[in-house]
Biopython code that builds the backbone (N, CA, C, O; Angstrom):
import numpy as np
from Bio.PDB.StructureBuilder import StructureBuilder

atoms = [
    (1, "ALA", "N", (157.318, 57.511, -8.907)),
    (1, "ALA", "CA", (156.726, 58.172, -7.771)),
    (1, "ALA", "C", (155.848, 59.341, -8.218)),
    (1, "ALA", "O", (154.777, 59.567, -7.654)),
    (2, "GLU", "N", (156.304, 60.086, -9.237)),
    (2, "GLU", "CA", (155.511, 61.222, -9.713)),
    (2, "GLU", "C", (154.174, 60.752, -10.269)),
    (2, "GLU", "O", (153.138, 61.370, -10.021)),
    (3, "VAL", "N", (154.201, 59.662, -11.018)),
    (3, "VAL", "CA", (152.966, 59.159, -11.632)),
    (3, "VAL", "C", (151.988, 58.679, -10.566)),
    (3, "VAL", "O", (150.791, 58.951, -10.660)),
    (4, "MET", "N", (152.478, 57.977, -9.564)),
    (4, "MET", "CA", (151.599, 57.503, -8.496)),
    (4, "MET", "C", (150.977, 58.675, -7.750)),
    (4, "MET", "O", (149.775, 58.671, -7.485)),
    (5, "THR", "N", (151.778, 59.673, -7.410)),
    (5, "THR", "CA", (151.262, 60.844, -6.700)),
    (5, "THR", "C", (150.203, 61.545, -7.526)),
    (5, "THR", "O", (149.131, 61.875, -7.017)),
    (6, "MET", "N", (150.496, 61.777, -8.805)),
    (6, "MET", "CA", (149.546, 62.466, -9.665)),
    (6, "MET", "C", (148.258, 61.659, -9.805)),
    (6, "MET", "O", (147.164, 62.213, -9.704)),
    (7, "GLY", "N", (148.384, 60.361, -10.035)),
    (7, "GLY", "CA", (147.204, 59.525, -10.216)),
    (7, "GLY", "C", (146.297, 59.508, -9.002)),
    (7, "GLY", "O", (145.078, 59.622, -9.129)),
    (8, "VAL", "N", (146.884, 59.368, -7.830)),
    (8, "VAL", "CA", (146.090, 59.343, -6.596)),
    (8, "VAL", "C", (145.417, 60.692, -6.372)),
    (8, "VAL", "O", (144.243, 60.745, -6.007)),
    (9, "LYS", "N", (146.150, 61.780, -6.586)),
    (9, "LYS", "CA", (145.541, 63.107, -6.420)),
    (9, "LYS", "C", (144.448, 63.358, -7.453)),
    (9, "LYS", "O", (143.534, 64.146, -7.209)),
    (10, "ALA", "N", (144.535, 62.694, -8.603)),
    (10, "ALA", "CA", (143.507, 62.833, -9.634)),
    (10, "ALA", "C", (142.315, 61.916, -9.366)),
    (10, "ALA", "O", (141.330, 61.945, -10.105)),
    (11, "GLY", "N", (142.401, 61.095, -8.301)),
    (11, "GLY", "CA", (141.261, 60.284, -7.907)),
    (11, "GLY", "C", (141.341, 58.812, -8.264)),
    (11, "GLY", "O", (140.363, 58.087, -8.085)),
    (12, "VAL", "N", (142.471, 58.355, -8.761)),
    (12, "VAL", "CA", (142.611, 56.943, -9.111)),
    (12, "VAL", "C", (143.011, 56.166, -7.858)),
    (12, "VAL", "O", (143.878, 56.600, -7.099)),
    (13, "GLU", "N", (142.378, 55.023, -7.649)),
    (13, "GLU", "CA", (142.689, 54.164, -6.510)),
    (13, "GLU", "C", (144.113, 53.635, -6.694)),
    (13, "GLU", "O", (144.446, 53.143, -7.773)),
    (14, "PRO", "N", (144.963, 53.726, -5.658)),
    (14, "PRO", "CA", (146.378, 53.361, -5.812)),
    (14, "PRO", "C", (146.628, 51.964, -6.373)),
    (14, "PRO", "O", (147.484, 51.797, -7.242)),
    (15, "GLU", "N", (145.904, 50.969, -5.896)),
    (15, "GLU", "CA", (146.143, 49.610, -6.387)),
    (15, "GLU", "C", (145.755, 49.474, -7.855)),
    (15, "GLU", "O", (146.448, 48.801, -8.617)),
    (16, "SER", "N", (144.663, 50.103, -8.255)),
    (16, "SER", "CA", (144.256, 50.077, -9.665)),
    (16, "SER", "C", (145.300, 50.754, -10.542)),
    (16, "SER", "O", (145.618, 50.275, -11.631)),
    (17, "LEU", "N", (145.824, 51.863, -10.059)),
    (17, "LEU", "CA", (146.855, 52.583, -10.806)),
    (17, "LEU", "C", (148.104, 51.719, -10.954)),
    (17, "LEU", "O", (148.686, 51.650, -12.037)),
    (18, "TRP", "N", (148.514, 51.067, -9.884)),
    (18, "TRP", "CA", (149.685, 50.196, -9.935)),
    (18, "TRP", "C", (149.503, 49.090, -10.962)),
    (18, "TRP", "O", (150.408, 48.819, -11.751)),
    (19, "HIS", "N", (148.333, 48.447, -10.958)),
    (19, "HIS", "CA", (148.074, 47.370, -11.919)),
    (19, "HIS", "C", (148.063, 47.908, -13.349)),
    (19, "HIS", "O", (148.576, 47.254, -14.257)),
    (20, "ALA", "N", (147.492, 49.076, -13.557)),
    (20, "ALA", "CA", (147.480, 49.675, -14.898)),
    (20, "ALA", "C", (148.901, 49.978, -15.364)),
    (20, "ALA", "O", (149.247, 49.728, -16.519)),
    (21, "MET", "N", (149.713, 50.511, -14.477)),
    (21, "MET", "CA", (151.098, 50.819, -14.837)),
    (21, "MET", "C", (151.873, 49.549, -15.186)),
    (21, "MET", "O", (152.698, 49.561, -16.099)),
    (22, "ARG", "N", (151.619, 48.471, -14.478)),
    (22, "ARG", "CA", (152.326, 47.215, -14.746)),
    (22, "ARG", "C", (151.927, 46.607, -16.084)),
    (22, "ARG", "O", (152.667, 45.790, -16.633)),
    (23, "GLN", "N", (150.767, 46.990, -16.621)),
    (23, "GLN", "CA", (150.321, 46.458, -17.904)),
    (23, "GLN", "C", (150.892, 47.226, -19.088)),
    (23, "GLN", "O", (150.862, 46.730, -20.214)),
    (24, "GLY", "N", (151.411, 48.429, -18.855)),
    (24, "GLY", "CA", (151.976, 49.236, -19.932)),
    (24, "GLY", "C", (153.367, 48.768, -20.323)),
    (24, "GLY", "O", (153.939, 47.881, -19.690)),
    (25, "ALA", "N", (153.905, 49.376, -21.375)),
    (25, "ALA", "CA", (155.216, 48.985, -21.898)),
    (25, "ALA", "C", (156.317, 49.125, -20.855)),
    (25, "ALA", "O", (157.166, 48.242, -20.739)),
    (26, "ILE", "N", (156.319, 50.201, -20.107)),
    (26, "ILE", "CA", (157.358, 50.404, -19.099)),
    (26, "ILE", "C", (157.181, 49.420, -17.947)),
    (26, "ILE", "O", (158.165, 48.907, -17.413)),
    (27, "GLY", "N", (155.954, 49.158, -17.568)),
    (27, "GLY", "CA", (155.698, 48.248, -16.456)),
    (27, "GLY", "C", (156.104, 46.814, -16.740)),
    (27, "GLY", "O", (156.437, 46.068, -15.819)),
    (28, "ARG", "N", (156.080, 46.422, -18.008)),
    (28, "ARG", "CA", (156.473, 45.062, -18.383)),
    (28, "ARG", "C", (157.948, 44.956, -18.726)),
    (28, "ARG", "O", (158.504, 43.858, -18.766)),
    (29, "ALA", "N", (158.583, 46.095, -18.974)),
    (29, "ALA", "CA", (159.987, 46.086, -19.403)),
    (29, "ALA", "C", (160.905, 45.633, -18.281)),
    (29, "ALA", "O", (160.697, 45.966, -17.114)),
    (30, "ARG", "N", (161.883, 44.899, -18.638)),
    (30, "ARG", "CA", (162.935, 44.521, -17.695)),
    (30, "ARG", "C", (164.139, 45.364, -18.080)),
    (30, "ARG", "O", (165.036, 44.919, -18.797)),
    (31, "THR", "N", (164.131, 46.589, -17.585)),
    (31, "THR", "CA", (165.075, 47.618, -18.000)),
    (31, "THR", "C", (166.519, 47.149, -17.960)),
    (31, "THR", "O", (167.256, 47.356, -18.925)),
    (32, "PHE", "N", (166.935, 46.534, -16.888)),
    (32, "PHE", "CA", (168.331, 46.138, -16.781)),
    (32, "PHE", "C", (168.690, 45.014, -17.744)),
    (32, "PHE", "O", (169.847, 44.904, -18.152)),
    (33, "ASP", "N", (167.724, 44.176, -18.115)),
    (33, "ASP", "CA", (167.988, 43.154, -19.125)),
    (33, "ASP", "C", (168.319, 43.808, -20.461)),
    (33, "ASP", "O", (169.196, 43.337, -21.185)),
    (34, "ARG", "N", (167.625, 44.880, -20.784)),
    (34, "ARG", "CA", (167.834, 45.558, -22.064)),
    (34, "ARG", "C", (169.195, 46.236, -22.126)),
    (34, "ARG", "O", (169.758, 46.379, -23.211)),
    (35, "ILE", "N", (169.729, 46.654, -20.996)),
    (35, "ILE", "CA", (171.040, 47.309, -21.009)),
    (35, "ILE", "C", (172.080, 46.356, -21.581)),
    (35, "ILE", "O", (172.861, 46.739, -22.451)),
    (36, "GLY", "N", (172.095, 45.130, -21.102)),
    (36, "GLY", "CA", (173.056, 44.157, -21.608)),
    (36, "GLY", "C", (172.750, 43.691, -23.015)),
    (36, "GLY", "O", (173.654, 43.542, -23.837)),
    (37, "ASP", "N", (171.477, 43.460, -23.294)),
    (37, "ASP", "CA", (171.069, 42.922, -24.589)),
    (37, "ASP", "C", (171.201, 43.915, -25.733)),
    (37, "ASP", "O", (171.509, 43.521, -26.858)),
    (38, "ARG", "N", (170.975, 45.185, -25.468)),
    (38, "ARG", "CA", (170.937, 46.156, -26.560)),
    (38, "ARG", "C", (171.953, 47.268, -26.400)),
    (38, "ARG", "O", (172.811, 47.455, -27.263)),
    (39, "TYR", "N", (171.867, 47.992, -25.328)),
    (39, "TYR", "CA", (172.626, 49.233, -25.213)),
    (39, "TYR", "C", (174.128, 49.003, -25.119)),
    (39, "TYR", "O", (174.897, 49.727, -25.751)),
    (40, "LEU", "N", (174.561, 48.020, -24.351)),
    (40, "LEU", "CA", (175.992, 47.750, -24.253)),
    (40, "LEU", "C", (176.551, 47.212, -25.564)),
    (40, "LEU", "O", (177.756, 47.273, -25.807)),
    (41, "GLN", "N", (175.674, 46.691, -26.399)),
    (41, "GLN", "CA", (176.082, 46.187, -27.705)),
    (41, "GLN", "C", (176.013, 47.273, -28.780)),
    (41, "GLN", "O", (176.376, 47.036, -29.933)),
    (42, "GLY", "N", (175.551, 48.452, -28.401)),
    (42, "GLY", "CA", (175.416, 49.546, -29.369)),
    (42, "GLY", "C", (174.206, 49.392, -30.274)),
    (42, "GLY", "O", (174.157, 50.009, -31.338)),
    (43, "ALA", "N", (173.232, 48.587, -29.881)),
    (43, "ALA", "CA", (172.033, 48.339, -30.693)),
    (43, "ALA", "C", (170.928, 49.304, -30.272)),
    (43, "ALA", "O", (170.125, 48.991, -29.393)),
    (44, "TYR", "N", (170.892, 50.456, -30.892)),
    (44, "TYR", "CA", (169.908, 51.482, -30.533)),
    (44, "TYR", "C", (168.730, 51.536, -31.502)),
    (44, "TYR", "O", (167.753, 52.240, -31.247)),
    (45, "GLU", "N", (168.809, 50.817, -32.582)),
    (45, "GLU", "CA", (167.748, 50.816, -33.578)),
    (45, "GLU", "C", (167.146, 49.421, -33.644)),
    (45, "GLU", "O", (167.876, 48.451, -33.440)),
    (46, "PRO", "N", (165.892, 49.271, -33.912)),
    (46, "PRO", "CA", (164.903, 50.341, -34.036)),
    (46, "PRO", "C", (164.517, 50.871, -32.658)),
    (46, "PRO", "O", (164.645, 50.179, -31.648)),
    (47, "ALA", "N", (164.056, 52.080, -32.644)),
    (47, "ALA", "CA", (163.588, 52.685, -31.392)),
    (47, "ALA", "C", (162.401, 51.883, -30.875)),
    (47, "ALA", "O", (161.572, 51.416, -31.656)),
    (48, "SER", "N", (162.323, 51.728, -29.579)),
    (48, "SER", "CA", (161.236, 50.929, -29.014)),
    (48, "SER", "C", (159.976, 51.748, -28.754)),
    (48, "SER", "O", (158.929, 51.189, -28.430)),
    (49, "PHE", "N", (160.073, 53.082, -28.895)),
    (49, "PHE", "CA", (158.905, 53.940, -28.673)),
    (49, "PHE", "C", (159.118, 55.232, -29.449)),
    (49, "PHE", "O", (160.194, 55.825, -29.382)),
    (50, "ALA", "N", (158.119, 55.665, -30.170)),
    (50, "ALA", "CA", (158.238, 56.875, -30.988)),
    (50, "ALA", "C", (158.402, 58.111, -30.108)),
    (50, "ALA", "O", (157.656, 58.299, -29.147)),
    (51, "LEU", "N", (159.373, 58.944, -30.437)),
    (51, "LEU", "CA", (159.617, 60.155, -29.651)),
    (51, "LEU", "C", (158.422, 61.095, -29.667)),
    (51, "LEU", "O", (158.154, 61.773, -28.674)),
    (52, "ALA", "N", (157.703, 61.144, -30.779)),
    (52, "ALA", "CA", (156.517, 62.009, -30.847)),
    (52, "ALA", "C", (155.472, 61.562, -29.824)),
    (52, "ALA", "O", (154.802, 62.396, -29.214)),
    (53, "LEU", "N", (155.335, 60.261, -29.639)),
    (53, "LEU", "CA", (154.379, 59.754, -28.649)),
    (53, "LEU", "C", (154.863, 60.036, -27.231)),
    (53, "LEU", "O", (154.062, 60.367, -26.357)),
    (54, "ALA", "N", (156.154, 59.907, -27.000)),
    (54, "ALA", "CA", (156.700, 60.217, -25.676)),
    (54, "ALA", "C", (156.484, 61.683, -25.343)),
    (54, "ALA", "O", (156.119, 62.020, -24.216)),
    (55, "ASP", "N", (156.706, 62.553, -26.316)),
    (55, "ASP", "CA", (156.497, 63.985, -26.113)),
    (55, "ASP", "C", (155.032, 64.275, -25.791)),
    (55, "ASP", "O", (154.735, 65.048, -24.879)),
    (56, "LYS", "N", (154.121, 63.656, -26.539)),
    (56, "LYS", "CA", (152.682, 63.834, -26.291)),
    (56, "LYS", "C", (152.314, 63.354, -24.892)),
    (56, "LYS", "O", (151.590, 64.040, -24.170)),
    (57, "ASP", "N", (152.807, 62.183, -24.506)),
    (57, "ASP", "CA", (152.498, 61.631, -23.185)),
    (57, "ASP", "C", (153.011, 62.534, -22.067)),
    (57, "ASP", "O", (152.317, 62.753, -21.074)),
    (58, "LEU", "N", (154.213, 63.052, -22.229)),
    (58, "LEU", "CA", (154.757, 63.973, -21.227)),
    (58, "LEU", "C", (153.921, 65.241, -21.131)),
    (58, "LEU", "O", (153.622, 65.717, -20.036)),
    (59, "ARG", "N", (153.547, 65.784, -22.286)),
    (59, "ARG", "CA", (152.742, 67.011, -22.303)),
    (59, "ARG", "C", (151.418, 66.789, -21.579)),
    (59, "ARG", "O", (151.018, 67.606, -20.749)),
    (60, "LEU", "N", (150.741, 65.693, -21.889)),
    (60, "LEU", "CA", (149.450, 65.414, -21.255)),
    (60, "LEU", "C", (149.600, 65.167, -19.754)),
    (60, "LEU", "O", (148.773, 65.621, -18.964)),
    (61, "SER", "N", (150.647, 64.454, -19.364)),
    (61, "SER", "CA", (150.832, 64.195, -17.931)),
    (61, "SER", "C", (151.149, 65.476, -17.175)),
    (61, "SER", "O", (150.699, 65.652, -16.043)),
    (62, "LEU", "N", (151.914, 66.367, -17.782)),
    (62, "LEU", "CA", (152.220, 67.639, -17.117)),
    (62, "LEU", "C", (150.986, 68.529, -17.026)),
    (62, "LEU", "O", (150.827, 69.263, -16.050)),
    (63, "GLU", "N", (150.111, 68.475, -18.030)),
    (63, "GLU", "CA", (148.859, 69.236, -17.954)),
    (63, "GLU", "C", (147.994, 68.721, -16.802)),
    (63, "GLU", "O", (147.436, 69.511, -16.041)),
    (64, "LEU", "N", (147.886, 67.406, -16.677)),
    (64, "LEU", "CA", (147.094, 66.818, -15.592)),
    (64, "LEU", "C", (147.715, 67.143, -14.236)),
    (64, "LEU", "O", (147.004, 67.455, -13.281)),
    (65, "ALA", "N", (149.027, 67.070, -14.156)),
    (65, "ALA", "CA", (149.714, 67.395, -12.902)),
    (65, "ALA", "C", (149.449, 68.836, -12.492)),
    (65, "ALA", "O", (149.247, 69.126, -11.313)),
    (66, "GLU", "N", (149.451, 69.727, -13.457)),
    (66, "GLU", "CA", (149.186, 71.139, -13.145)),
    (66, "GLU", "C", (147.759, 71.319, -12.631)),
    (66, "GLU", "O", (147.526, 72.087, -11.698)),
    (67, "GLU", "N", (146.804, 70.609, -13.241)),
    (67, "GLU", "CA", (145.409, 70.689, -12.796)),
    (67, "GLU", "C", (145.256, 70.259, -11.336)),
    (67, "GLU", "O", (144.397, 70.776, -10.622)),
    (68, "HIS", "N", (146.084, 69.319, -10.897)),
    (68, "HIS", "CA", (145.966, 68.766, -9.544)),
    (68, "HIS", "C", (147.077, 69.253, -8.615)),
    (68, "HIS", "O", (147.263, 68.718, -7.522)),
    (69, "ASP", "N", (147.802, 70.258, -9.054)),
    (69, "ASP", "CA", (148.854, 70.882, -8.243)),
    (69, "ASP", "C", (149.882, 69.862, -7.745)),
    (69, "ASP", "O", (150.233, 69.832, -6.566)),
    (70, "VAL", "N", (150.354, 69.028, -8.678)),
    (70, "VAL", "CA", (151.361, 68.017, -8.362)),
    (70, "VAL", "C", (152.666, 68.391, -9.070)),
    (70, "VAL", "O", (152.702, 68.448, -10.299)),
    (71, "PRO", "N", (153.730, 68.645, -8.315)),
    (71, "PRO", "CA", (155.011, 68.927, -8.967)),
    (71, "PRO", "C", (155.563, 67.662, -9.623)),
    (71, "PRO", "O", (155.542, 66.586, -9.026)),
    (72, "MET", "N", (156.052, 67.795, -10.841)),
    (72, "MET", "CA", (156.611, 66.648, -11.566)),
    (72, "MET", "C", (157.929, 67.069, -12.210)),
    (72, "MET", "O", (158.028, 67.198, -13.431)),
    (73, "ARG", "N", (158.922, 67.277, -11.381)),
    (73, "ARG", "CA", (160.205, 67.800, -11.845)),
    (73, "ARG", "C", (160.893, 66.871, -12.845)),
    (73, "ARG", "O", (161.462, 67.348, -13.827)),
    (74, "LEU", "N", (160.854, 65.572, -12.622)),
    (74, "LEU", "CA", (161.505, 64.648, -13.552)),
    (74, "LEU", "C", (160.829, 64.670, -14.917)),
    (74, "LEU", "O", (161.506, 64.634, -15.945)),
    (75, "ALA", "N", (159.509, 64.728, -14.935)),
    (75, "ALA", "CA", (158.791, 64.811, -16.208)),
    (75, "ALA", "C", (159.110, 66.122, -16.916)),
    (75, "ALA", "O", (159.255, 66.151, -18.138)),
    (76, "GLU", "N", (159.220, 67.202, -16.156)),
    (76, "GLU", "CA", (159.574, 68.494, -16.754)),
    (76, "GLU", "C", (160.967, 68.449, -17.374)),
    (76, "GLU", "O", (161.182, 68.978, -18.465)),
    (77, "LEU", "N", (161.905, 67.824, -16.687)),
    (77, "LEU", "CA", (163.262, 67.693, -17.227)),
    (77, "LEU", "C", (163.274, 66.837, -18.488)),
    (77, "LEU", "O", (163.967, 67.154, -19.455)),
    (78, "ALA", "N", (162.506, 65.756, -18.474)),
    (78, "ALA", "CA", (162.438, 64.894, -19.655)),
    (78, "ALA", "C", (161.841, 65.644, -20.836)),
    (78, "ALA", "O", (162.338, 65.534, -21.957)),
    (79, "GLN", "N", (160.783, 66.403, -20.596)),
    (79, "GLN", "CA", (160.154, 67.144, -21.685)),
    (79, "GLN", "C", (161.090, 68.217, -22.233)),
    (79, "GLN", "O", (161.072, 68.498, -23.432)),
    (80, "ALA", "N", (161.895, 68.808, -21.385)),
    (80, "ALA", "CA", (162.839, 69.836, -21.842)),
    (80, "ALA", "C", (163.815, 69.264, -22.868)),
    (80, "ALA", "O", (164.297, 69.996, -23.733)),
    (81, "ASP", "N", (164.110, 67.982, -22.784)),
    (81, "ASP", "CA", (165.005, 67.350, -23.756)),
    (81, "ASP", "C", (164.385, 67.264, -25.145)),
    (81, "ASP", "O", (165.110, 67.122, -26.129)),
    (82, "PHE", "N", (163.070, 67.346, -25.246)),
    (82, "PHE", "CA", (162.397, 67.284, -26.540)),
    (82, "PHE", "C", (162.415, 68.615, -27.268)),
    (82, "PHE", "O", (162.120, 68.672, -28.461)),
    (83, "LYS", "N", (162.756, 69.680, -26.569)),
    (83, "LYS", "CA", (162.709, 71.012, -27.173)),
    (83, "LYS", "C", (164.038, 71.422, -27.728)),
    (83, "LYS", "O", (164.168, 72.519, -28.272)),
]
sb = StructureBuilder()
sb.init_structure("model")
sb.init_model(0)
sb.init_chain("A")
sb.init_seg("    ")
for serial, (resi, resn, name, xyz) in enumerate(atoms, 1):
    if name == "N":
        sb.init_residue(resn, " ", resi, " ")
    sb.init_atom(name, np.array(xyz, "f"), 0.0, 1.0, " ", f" {name:<3s}", serial, name[0])
structure = sb.get_structure()
């Protein structure tokens, strides 16, 4: 929800944003399938996404959100875990 709000306020057409999100790694992931396949089995390695990239993505999204006056509390909480 935070990403959609920020994207629309930044001028991205909602349907285009939705399609772009579905093409990314998170949009294609079947999160609940991975819980059974990996996490419940204790298979945490290899990491599926570099933490440095996640930190960079959060930082950039929070900068954009600030420019467009969009609160992103969940992103802020996630970024706090990197510190």
